[in-house]
Short mmCIF file of the C-alpha atoms (twelve columns), coordinates in Angstrom:
data_MODEL
# 
_entry.id   MODEL 
# 
loop_
_atom_site.group_PDB 
_atom_site.id 
_atom_site.type_symbol 
_atom_site.label_atom_id 
_atom_site.label_alt_id 
_atom_site.label_comp_id 
_atom_site.label_asym_id 
_atom_site.label_seq_id 
_atom_site.Cartn_x 
_atom_site.Cartn_y 
_atom_site.Cartn_z 
_atom_site.pdbx_PDB_model_num 
ATOM 1   C CA . MET A 1   1.210   20.271  -3.596  1 
ATOM 2   C CA . ILE A 2   4.152   18.995  -5.960  1 
ATOM 3   C CA . LYS A 3   6.726   19.848  -3.087  1 
ATOM 4   C CA . GLU A 4   4.817   17.667  -0.806  1 
ATOM 5   C CA . PHE A 5   4.432   14.676  -3.106  1 
ATOM 6   C CA . SER A 6   8.276   14.553  -4.265  1 
ATOM 7   C CA . THR A 7   8.727   14.509  -0.493  1 
ATOM 8   C CA . GLY A 8   7.085   11.580  -0.418  1 
ATOM 9   C CA . VAL A 9   9.382   10.289  -3.033  1 
ATOM 10  C CA . ARG A 10  12.193  10.904  -0.782  1 
ATOM 11  C CA . ILE A 11  11.128  9.555   2.281   1 
ATOM 12  C CA . LEU A 12  10.956  6.198   -0.014  1 
ATOM 13  C CA . LEU A 13  14.751  6.772   -0.952  1 
ATOM 14  C CA . ARG A 14  15.716  7.578   2.439   1 
ATOM 15  C CA . GLY A 15  14.194  3.645   3.329   1 
ATOM 16  C CA . PHE A 16  17.371  2.381   1.058   1 
ATOM 17  C CA . GLY A 17  19.419  3.963   3.331   1 
ATOM 18  C CA . LEU A 18  19.234  1.121   5.843   1 
ATOM 19  C CA . TRP A 19  20.847  -1.136  3.033   1 
ATOM 20  C CA . ARG A 20  24.160  0.805   4.222   1 
ATOM 21  C CA . THR A 21  23.506  0.553   7.845   1 
ATOM 22  C CA . ARG A 22  21.796  -2.502  8.244   1 
ATOM 23  C CA . PRO A 23  22.879  -4.581  5.285   1 
ATOM 24  C CA . GLY A 24  22.204  -8.100  7.584   1 
ATOM 25  C CA . LEU A 25  18.651  -7.259  8.478   1 
ATOM 26  C CA . MET A 26  17.500  -5.852  5.405   1 
ATOM 27  C CA . ASN A 27  19.123  -9.391  3.358   1 
ATOM 28  C CA . LEU A 28  16.378  -10.730 5.663   1 
ATOM 29  C CA . GLY A 29  13.565  -8.775  4.756   1 
ATOM 30  C CA . LEU A 30  14.140  -10.245 0.891   1 
ATOM 31  C CA . ILE A 31  13.321  -13.885 1.867   1 
ATOM 32  C CA . PRO A 32  9.178   -13.437 2.289   1 
ATOM 33  C CA . ALA A 33  9.972   -10.853 -0.863  1 
ATOM 34  C CA . LEU A 34  11.277  -13.808 -2.680  1 
ATOM 35  C CA . ILE A 35  8.793   -16.335 -1.592  1 
ATOM 36  C CA . ALA A 36  5.617   -13.938 -2.687  1 
ATOM 37  C CA . PHE A 37  7.591   -12.791 -5.995  1 
ATOM 38  C CA . ALA A 38  7.663   -16.505 -7.151  1 
ATOM 39  C CA . LEU A 39  3.979   -17.528 -5.980  1 
ATOM 40  C CA . LEU A 40  2.976   -14.521 -8.096  1 
ATOM 41  C CA . ALA A 41  4.649   -14.864 -10.788 1 
ATOM 42  C CA . ALA A 42  3.619   -18.419 -10.694 1 
ATOM 43  C CA . ALA A 43  -0.200  -17.073 -10.954 1 
ATOM 44  C CA . LEU A 44  0.375   -14.330 -13.866 1 
ATOM 45  C CA . LEU A 45  2.383   -16.265 -16.308 1 
ATOM 46  C CA . PRO A 46  -0.457  -18.497 -17.710 1 
ATOM 47  C CA . LEU A 47  -2.018  -15.134 -18.133 1 
ATOM 48  C CA . PHE A 48  0.348   -13.256 -20.070 1 
ATOM 49  C CA . PHE A 49  1.017   -16.432 -22.055 1 
ATOM 50  C CA . GLY A 50  -3.124  -16.701 -22.746 1 
ATOM 51  C CA . LEU A 51  -3.829  -13.154 -23.194 1 
ATOM 52  C CA . SER A 52  -4.541  -13.201 -27.064 1 
ATOM 53  C CA . ALA A 53  -7.060  -16.062 -26.401 1 
ATOM 54  C CA . LEU A 54  -8.737  -14.129 -23.512 1 
ATOM 55  C CA . THR A 55  -8.985  -11.239 -25.268 1 
ATOM 56  C CA . ALA A 56  -10.480 -13.206 -28.392 1 
ATOM 57  C CA . TRP A 57  -12.940 -14.310 -26.021 1 
ATOM 58  C CA . MET A 58  -13.744 -11.260 -24.828 1 
ATOM 59  C CA . THR A 59  -14.843 -9.641  -27.954 1 
ATOM 60  C CA . PRO A 60  -16.376 -12.446 -29.997 1 
ATOM 61  C CA . PHE A 61  -18.071 -9.464  -32.006 1 
ATOM 62  C CA . ALA A 62  -15.105 -8.438  -33.686 1 
ATOM 63  C CA . GLU A 63  -13.999 -11.865 -34.793 1 
ATOM 64  C CA . GLU A 64  -15.357 -10.329 -38.441 1 
ATOM 65  C CA . TRP A 65  -13.706 -7.176  -38.291 1 
ATOM 66  C CA . PRO A 66  -11.327 -6.014  -40.499 1 
ATOM 67  C CA . ALA A 67  -7.671  -5.208  -40.333 1 
ATOM 68  C CA . PRO A 68  -6.004  -3.531  -38.518 1 
ATOM 69  C CA . TRP A 69  -9.662  -2.286  -36.161 1 
ATOM 70  C CA . GLN A 70  -9.837  -6.211  -34.893 1 
ATOM 71  C CA . GLY A 71  -6.204  -6.096  -33.983 1 
ATOM 72  C CA . LEU A 72  -6.553  -2.483  -32.752 1 
ATOM 73  C CA . LEU A 73  -9.437  -3.138  -30.238 1 
ATOM 74  C CA . ARG A 74  -8.055  -6.866  -28.681 1 
ATOM 75  C CA . GLY A 75  -4.931  -5.084  -28.160 1 
ATOM 76  C CA . ALA A 76  -6.088  -2.364  -26.175 1 
ATOM 77  C CA . VAL A 77  -8.796  -4.644  -24.133 1 
ATOM 78  C CA . GLY A 78  -5.205  -6.587  -23.231 1 
ATOM 79  C CA . PHE A 79  -3.629  -3.707  -22.423 1 
ATOM 80  C CA . VAL A 80  -6.172  -2.953  -19.980 1 
ATOM 81  C CA . LEU A 81  -6.465  -6.394  -18.522 1 
ATOM 82  C CA . VAL A 82  -2.843  -6.314  -17.835 1 
ATOM 83  C CA . ALA A 83  -3.143  -3.189  -16.042 1 
ATOM 84  C CA . ALA A 84  -5.514  -4.382  -14.028 1 
ATOM 85  C CA . ALA A 85  -3.813  -7.832  -13.318 1 
ATOM 86  C CA . VAL A 86  -0.748  -5.538  -12.000 1 
ATOM 87  C CA . ALA A 87  -2.617  -3.244  -9.789  1 
ATOM 88  C CA . LEU A 88  -4.055  -6.664  -8.499  1 
ATOM 89  C CA . ALA A 89  -0.411  -8.439  -8.314  1 
ATOM 90  C CA . GLY A 90  0.997   -5.185  -6.188  1 
ATOM 91  C CA . THR A 91  -1.503  -5.413  -3.355  1 
ATOM 92  C CA . VAL A 92  -1.598  -9.361  -3.323  1 
ATOM 93  C CA . PHE A 93  2.189   -9.104  -3.601  1 
ATOM 94  C CA . SER A 94  2.360   -6.619  -0.507  1 
ATOM 95  C CA . ALA A 95  -0.135  -9.035  1.652   1 
ATOM 96  C CA . LEU A 96  1.653   -11.796 0.817   1 
ATOM 97  C CA . THR A 97  4.919   -10.719 1.896   1 
ATOM 98  C CA . LEU A 98  3.717   -8.481  5.051   1 
ATOM 99  C CA . THR A 99  2.363   -11.827 6.307   1 
ATOM 100 C CA . ILE A 100 5.001   -14.520 5.448   1 
ATOM 101 C CA . GLY A 101 7.548   -11.681 7.103   1 
ATOM 102 C CA . ASP A 102 6.118   -10.379 9.636   1 
ATOM 103 C CA . PRO A 103 9.066   -11.483 11.758  1 
ATOM 104 C CA . PHE A 104 11.393  -10.028 9.580   1 
ATOM 105 C CA . TYR A 105 9.623   -6.896  8.887   1 
ATOM 106 C CA . GLN A 106 8.884   -6.344  12.647  1 
ATOM 107 C CA . ARG A 107 12.836  -6.365  13.442  1 
ATOM 108 C CA . ILE A 108 13.335  -3.689  10.297  1 
ATOM 109 C CA . TRP A 109 10.558  -1.597  11.818  1 
ATOM 110 C CA . ARG A 110 11.745  -1.901  15.439  1 
ATOM 111 C CA . ALA A 111 15.215  -1.027  14.303  1 
ATOM 112 C CA . VAL A 112 14.102  2.408   12.378  1 
ATOM 113 C CA . GLU A 113 11.774  3.261   15.312  1 
ATOM 114 C CA . ALA A 114 15.082  2.771   17.686  1 
ATOM 115 C CA . ASP A 115 17.331  5.235   15.427  1 
ATOM 116 C CA . LEU A 116 14.446  7.670   15.424  1 
ATOM 117 C CA . GLY A 117 14.062  7.529   18.998  1 
ATOM 118 C CA . ASP A 118 11.326  7.615   21.330  1 
ATOM 119 C CA . ALA A 119 9.942   4.050   20.216  1 
ATOM 120 C CA . PRO A 120 6.669   2.570   21.672  1 
ATOM 121 C CA . PRO A 121 7.085   0.014   23.997  1 
ATOM 122 C CA . ALA A 122 4.539   -2.303  22.061  1 
ATOM 123 C CA . ASP A 123 4.993   -4.145  18.859  1 
ATOM 124 C CA . GLY A 124 3.366   -3.334  15.595  1 
ATOM 125 C CA . GLY A 125 1.206   -6.066  15.444  1 
ATOM 126 C CA . GLY A 126 1.414   -10.021 15.488  1 
ATOM 127 C CA . PHE A 127 0.936   -12.805 12.798  1 
ATOM 128 C CA . TRP A 128 -2.710  -13.116 12.894  1 
ATOM 129 C CA . SER A 129 -3.016  -9.125  13.319  1 
ATOM 130 C CA . ALA A 130 -0.629  -9.388  9.852   1 
ATOM 131 C CA . MET A 131 -2.867  -12.002 8.205   1 
ATOM 132 C CA . ALA A 132 -5.930  -9.776  8.967   1 
ATOM 133 C CA . GLU A 133 -4.785  -7.170  7.106   1 
ATOM 134 C CA . GLY A 134 -3.304  -8.902  4.098   1 
ATOM 135 C CA . LEU A 135 -6.783  -10.413 3.408   1 
ATOM 136 C CA . ARG A 136 -8.350  -6.936  3.816   1 
ATOM 137 C CA . LEU A 137 -5.511  -5.597  1.496   1 
ATOM 138 C CA . VAL A 138 -6.413  -8.560  -1.212  1 
ATOM 139 C CA . VAL A 139 -10.201 -7.443  -1.199  1 
ATOM 140 C CA . LEU A 140 -9.661  -3.683  -1.797  1 
ATOM 141 C CA . GLY A 141 -6.945  -4.984  -4.216  1 
ATOM 142 C CA . ILE A 142 -9.578  -6.860  -6.192  1 
ATOM 143 C CA . LEU A 143 -12.077 -3.820  -5.673  1 
ATOM 144 C CA . ILE A 144 -9.013  -1.635  -7.410  1 
ATOM 145 C CA . ALA A 145 -8.319  -3.962  -10.373 1 
ATOM 146 C CA . LEU A 146 -11.942 -4.078  -11.011 1 
ATOM 147 C CA . LEU A 147 -12.141 -0.034  -11.244 1 
ATOM 148 C CA . VAL A 148 -9.119  -0.041  -13.317 1 
ATOM 149 C CA . LEU A 149 -10.566 -2.644  -15.576 1 
ATOM 150 C CA . LEU A 150 -14.214 -0.691  -15.974 1 
ATOM 151 C CA . VAL A 151 -12.015 2.738   -16.106 1 
ATOM 152 C CA . GLY A 152 -10.037 1.096   -19.199 1 
ATOM 153 C CA . LEU A 153 -12.841 0.089   -21.297 1 
ATOM 154 C CA . ILE A 154 -13.722 3.614   -21.659 1 
ATOM 155 C CA . PRO A 155 -13.390 4.862   -25.250 1 
ATOM 156 C CA . LEU A 156 -10.367 6.627   -26.224 1 
ATOM 157 C CA . VAL A 157 -9.507  7.570   -22.827 1 
ATOM 158 C CA . GLY A 158 -9.502  4.560   -20.659 1 
ATOM 159 C CA . GLY A 159 -6.210  3.147   -22.004 1 
ATOM 160 C CA . PHE A 160 -4.893  6.277   -20.658 1 
ATOM 161 C CA . LEU A 161 -6.942  6.926   -17.499 1 
ATOM 162 C CA . GLY A 162 -6.721  2.859   -16.596 1 
ATOM 163 C CA . PRO A 163 -3.120  2.018   -15.691 1 
ATOM 164 C CA . ILE A 164 -3.061  5.704   -13.984 1 
ATOM 165 C CA . ALA A 165 -5.870  5.056   -11.596 1 
ATOM 166 C CA . GLY A 166 -4.429  1.461   -10.711 1 
ATOM 167 C CA . VAL A 167 -1.092  3.389   -9.770  1 
ATOM 168 C CA . VAL A 168 -2.465  5.902   -8.113  1 
ATOM 169 C CA . LEU A 169 -5.253  4.012   -6.311  1 
ATOM 170 C CA . SER A 170 -3.018  0.770   -5.280  1 
ATOM 171 C CA . GLY A 171 -0.129  3.414   -4.192  1 
ATOM 172 C CA . ARG A 172 -2.301  5.071   -1.961  1 
ATOM 173 C CA . LEU A 173 -3.947  1.581   -0.282  1 
ATOM 174 C CA . LEU A 174 0.065   0.588   0.018   1 
ATOM 175 C CA . ALA A 175 1.116   3.444   1.904   1 
ATOM 176 C CA . ARG A 176 -1.655  2.994   4.302   1 
ATOM 177 C CA . GLU A 177 -1.247  -0.789  4.797   1 
ATOM 178 C CA . LEU A 178 3.020   -0.131  5.245   1 
ATOM 179 C CA . THR A 179 2.079   2.832   7.934   1 
ATOM 180 C CA . GLY A 180 0.006   0.488   10.079  1 
ATOM 181 C CA . ARG A 181 2.148   -1.145  11.982  1 
ATOM 182 C CA . ALA A 182 3.710   2.031   13.368  1 
ATOM 183 C CA . PHE A 183 0.125   3.401   14.061  1 
ATOM 184 C CA . ASP A 184 -0.945  -0.233  15.648  1 
ATOM 185 C CA . ALA A 185 1.862   0.271   17.759  1 
ATOM 186 C CA . ARG A 186 0.935   3.264   19.421  1 
ATOM 187 C CA . ASP A 187 -2.899  1.808   19.481  1 
ATOM 188 C CA . LEU A 188 -3.922  4.624   17.648  1 
ATOM 189 C CA . SER A 189 -7.782  5.238   16.327  1 
ATOM 190 C CA . PRO A 190 -9.288  4.821   12.964  1 
ATOM 191 C CA . ALA A 191 -9.987  8.836   13.459  1 
ATOM 192 C CA . GLU A 192 -6.914  9.515   14.748  1 
ATOM 193 C CA . ARG A 193 -5.398  7.852   11.583  1 
ATOM 194 C CA . ALA A 194 -7.734  9.406   9.474   1 
ATOM 195 C CA . THR A 195 -6.441  13.053  11.187  1 
ATOM 196 C CA . LEU A 196 -2.983  11.946  10.071  1 
ATOM 197 C CA . PHE A 197 -3.753  11.124  6.054   1 
ATOM 198 C CA . SER A 198 -5.657  14.170  5.986   1 
ATOM 199 C CA . GLY A 199 -2.918  15.915  6.851   1 
ATOM 200 C CA . SER A 200 -0.261  14.481  4.529   1 
ATOM 201 C CA . ARG A 201 -2.239  13.761  1.951   1 
ATOM 202 C CA . ALA A 202 0.163   14.503  -0.964  1 
ATOM 203 C CA . ARG A 203 3.147   13.225  0.706   1 
ATOM 204 C CA . VAL A 204 1.625   9.700   1.099   1 
ATOM 205 C CA . LEU A 205 0.911   9.417   -2.112  1 
ATOM 206 C CA . GLY A 206 4.119   10.263  -3.499  1 
ATOM 207 C CA . PHE A 207 5.327   7.293   -1.517  1 
ATOM 208 C CA . GLY A 208 2.746   5.330   -2.136  1 
ATOM 209 C CA . VAL A 209 2.774   6.042   -5.890  1 
ATOM 210 C CA . ALA A 210 6.640   5.933   -5.944  1 
ATOM 211 C CA . THR A 211 6.602   2.428   -3.940  1 
ATOM 212 C CA . GLN A 212 3.816   1.121   -6.686  1 
ATOM 213 C CA . LEU A 213 5.939   2.264   -9.775  1 
ATOM 214 C CA . CYS A 214 9.156   0.573   -8.118  1 
ATOM 215 C CA . PHE A 215 7.221   -2.778  -7.927  1 
ATOM 216 C CA . LEU A 216 6.421   -2.518  -11.659 1 
ATOM 217 C CA . ILE A 217 10.434  -2.653  -12.481 1 
ATOM 218 C CA . PRO A 218 11.310  -6.604  -12.808 1 
ATOM 219 C CA . GLY A 219 12.614  -8.178  -9.615  1 
ATOM 220 C CA . GLY A 220 12.272  -4.308  -8.126  1 
ATOM 221 C CA . ALA A 221 9.657   -5.488  -5.511  1 
ATOM 222 C CA . VAL A 222 11.410  -7.787  -3.939  1 
ATOM 223 C CA . VAL A 223 14.569  -5.595  -3.495  1 
ATOM 224 C CA . VAL A 224 12.133  -2.333  -2.534  1 
ATOM 225 C CA . MET A 225 9.839   -4.618  -0.060  1 
ATOM 226 C CA . PRO A 226 12.216  -3.988  2.875   1 
ATOM 227 C CA . ALA A 227 13.073  -0.112  1.927   1 
ATOM 228 C CA . ALA A 228 9.285   0.465   1.900   1 
ATOM 229 C CA . VAL A 229 8.860   -1.100  5.101   1 
ATOM 230 C CA . ALA A 230 11.713  1.115   6.529   1 
ATOM 231 C CA . ALA A 231 10.653  4.147   4.862   1 
ATOM 232 C CA . SER A 232 6.865   4.096   5.866   1 
ATOM 233 C CA . THR A 233 8.224   3.630   9.632   1 
ATOM 234 C CA . MET A 234 9.912   7.278   9.128   1 
ATOM 235 C CA . LEU A 235 6.669   8.551   7.309   1 
ATOM 236 C CA . ALA A 236 4.372   7.559   9.924   1 
ATOM 237 C CA . ARG A 237 7.022   9.292   12.068  1 
ATOM 238 C CA . ASP A 238 6.897   12.236  10.046  1 
ATOM 239 C CA . MET A 239 3.155   12.680  9.816   1 
ATOM 240 C CA . MET A 240 2.917   12.601  13.475  1 
ATOM 241 C CA . THR A 241 5.403   14.981  13.753  1 
ATOM 242 C CA . ARG A 242 3.480   17.120  11.001  1 
ATOM 243 C CA . THR A 243 -0.118  16.755  12.383  1 
ATOM 244 C CA . PRO A 244 -0.076  16.361  16.221  1 
ATOM 245 C CA . LEU A 245 -3.017  14.401  18.187  1 
ATOM 246 C CA . THR A 246 -4.167  16.024  20.917  1 
ATOM 247 C CA . PRO A 247 -6.241  14.233  23.464  1 
ATOM 248 C CA . ALA A 248 -10.048 15.218  23.887  1 
ATOM 249 C CA . ALA A 249 -10.939 17.975  26.498  1 
ATOM 250 C CA . GLN A 250 -11.636 16.022  29.259  1 
ATOM 251 C CA . SER A 251 -15.297 17.279  30.719  1 
ATOM 252 C CA . PRO A 252 -15.346 19.287  33.896  1 
ATOM 253 C CA . ALA A 253 -16.466 17.473  37.097  1 
ATOM 254 C CA . ALA A 254 -20.098 17.540  37.935  1 
ATOM 255 C CA . PRO A 255 -20.415 19.505  40.875  1 
ATOM 256 C CA . PRO A 256 -21.035 17.734  43.955  1 
ATOM 257 C CA . PRO A 257 -24.657 17.095  44.903  1 
ATOM 258 C CA . PRO A 258 -26.062 19.512  47.407  1 
ATOM 259 C CA . ALA A 259 -26.606 18.094  50.912  1 
ATOM 260 C CA . ALA A 260 -30.053 17.145  52.377  1 
ATOM 261 C CA . PRO A 261 -32.017 19.757  54.454  1 
ATOM 262 C CA . GLY A 262 -31.093 19.215  57.898  1 
ATOM 263 C CA . LEU A 263 -27.728 17.245  57.067  1 
ATOM 264 C CA . ALA A 264 -25.667 20.267  56.724  1 
# 
């Protein structure tokens, strides 16, 4: 389990190798990431600046509590709110970046496929496909943020479990989304994708958690996103090698009907 998890982390690190071999291509991948980062920063800064007022509004019952209990409660609520916002921001950032930068990331994906050999003839989706996947990612990100918020409100352990749940769930969702391009290009069915993910759960989780943690570093998401796109292609190829998909056995052909009497 731990070995497989660390292998997923190393696959993300392999994605950074494209900065050395294809620097111009990777620099193009920074453009949509910068745009998405600026949009998210504009949305999140008011939340952070107004956090104390928001926590006071959410806990009116603690208005008369003596120090330090009021501060501890509102500090814990604020911490949970930030954890939920960060979990949502990670998925929204990915959705925005992949939608805005679909042409750029298509080129990164194609370059990695060509370097690894036996590239699929089809492209991994298009703009409208990326937009649909982005909307789905945002909806799932909202659900994860709500779950993180609920877990974070559990007394005593919520402040610890909430952020962990946010990183794990967001990372898993991110890994599934980023590998989708390689699977789309091979026209894999949902059942086939489920088989691949079930054969590499810890490896996928290691890649996703490492990517999500990099997103938490200030400015890290911008630099990591092109590398994550490249690494997710490597991960998808790795999953298909580890869990080969065998075609369903064809049913034997039915025997011909017997000839009518007198026509033999």
